[in-house]
C-alpha positions, 0 to 999 in steps of 0.5 A, a space after each residue: 499499499 502506498 503512502 498517504 499523499 497528504 501526510 506522507 507519514 502513514 499508509 493510504 487506507 483509501 483512494 478518493 472516489 472524488 479526486 483519486 487521491 490516495 489518503 489515510 483515515 485521518 487525512 480523509 476525514 479532514 479533507 471531507 470535513 474542510 470541503 463541507 466547511 468550505 461549501 458552507 462558508 462560500 455559500 454563506 448558508 448560515 448566520 449566528 443565531 440561526 436554528 437549523 432543523 437537519 432532516 433526519 431519516 436515518 439513512 447514510 447522508 442525514 446521519 453523517 450530515 448530522 454528525 458533521 454539522 454538529 462537528 463544524 459547529 463546534 469547531 469553527 463556532 457557527 453559532 447556530 442551533 441544531 435540531 433534528 426533524 424526521 418524517 414518518 411516512 408510516 412504511 412498515 418494516 421499513 420507516 419504523 425501523 429507521 426512525 429507531 436509528 434516528 432516536 439512537 442518533 439523538 442520544 449519540 449527538 444530543 440534539 433535540 428531536 421532533 418526529 412528524 407523521 403523515 398520518 398525523 398531517 394527513 390522515 393517511 399513511 404510505 401503507 394505506 395510500 399505496 393500498 388505494 394507489 398501487 406502486 406506480 405513482 405511490 412516489 408522487 404521493 410520498 415526495 409531495 407530502 414529505 416536502 410538506 411535512 418538512 416544512 410543517 415540522 420546521 413550522 412547529 420547531 420554530 426554526 428558521 432554516 432546514 438542511 438536508 442531506 442531498 448529496 452531489 450524486 442527487 443534485 446530478 441525478 435531478 439534472 439528468 431527470 429534468 432534462 429527460 423530462 424537458 422541464 426546463 423552468 426546473 432545470 434552471 433552478 435545480 442545481 441552487 445549493 439553497 431553495 426557498 430564499 424568498 420565503 420564510 424557510 430557506 432549505 440548503 444542501 451542504 453535501 451538494 459537492 460531496 460524493 455519495 461513495 465518500 459519505 459512505 466511507 465516512 460513515 463506514 470508517 467513523 463507525 456511525 450508526 445508520 440504517 441501510 435498507 432501500 424503501 420498499 416502495 421505491 424499485 420502480 421510481 423514475 429516479 432510480 433509471 437516472 441514478 443507474 445511468 449516472 453510476 454507469 457514467 462514473 464508472 467511466 469517468 469519475 468526474 461526470 457527476 460534478 461535471 454535470 452539476 457544473 453544466 446545470 450551474 452554467 446553463 443560461 435560460 430564457 428570462 421568460 422561461 420560469 416557474 409560475 409565481 407562488 401564492 398560498 393554498 386556500 385550503 391549509 395556507 401552504 405555498 403553491 402556484 395554484 389556488 390549492 396546493 399539490 398535497 390538498 390536491 392528492 388529499 382531495 383525490 385519496 378522500 374522494 376515492 379517485 386517487 389516480 386523478 389527482 396525479 393526472 393531467 390538469 383537466 383530470 384535476 379540474 374534473 376531480 375538483 368538480 365531481 363530488 357526486 360521482 365519486 365514492 368517498 370514504 365516509 369512514 375518514 375525516 379530512 385532515 387539514 395539515 395547517 390545523 395540526 401545526 396550529 394546534 401542536 
């Protein structure tokens, strides 16, 4: 084994996937942590006094993020308060086990923890939703509900910023997905390290330039406690196909991940191509470009017994709103307004 190219005193323990450097463990840890710190400082992600919620799922990304954020906050004196925020989608055999990991992380890192659930916010668990919708469009429901649940939980905790464990691979996958879908408006903003800047709750990605493989190596060598099972409902997710393609590119050229991100950052889009202006949902008050937010539209479909209309085209969505007589609603359920749950917490 060759010597570490950084310190030249210890034998190298690995070759970094991102740079190809041969490093010993201490030098790898320092390089990993310094790169995340440089990203935080360069992008000005935090200000002293910020209360920051870490989206914690129990997986490798969020576990390493919580560990590194606590470490860097103490090492560099960011002056921020960190809390853990988890979302319980209600997936038996998956989320219940991963939440046990989050609870252990809470004890290990000595950080406050808040768990919000789909059942609490929306009146439905993902197990119940999949029982109605099947496995084809279930990720649409889960993605919309989870994004809003993070914001709802942050509102409960009264935090002013959120960080998530999205890594360089995730960002590159999103660029590819938006290209494949021809979604130019989202392609314009999908490489942003912080979203929601104009609103009350900016959401940041400190791992934007961090390779997934290096996160796994960091967690392994640090012996961090994380949950590694994939979601039981995600095998057919559209993102999975983009991920497979990206991994093939990385095998041929490791810099492909960063190259795709930089290409997305350098992309210039016509000024008249933009997402619709944001307003507030007339039902729950959440941000939306329509009168009802997507979560309320999806709930409308579930509660009326027509969930597939809620994930269809605009004309199907309009039909869903108008069709009250022909739908077979689930009379055993009472409609849950997510905003009311927050207000009464």
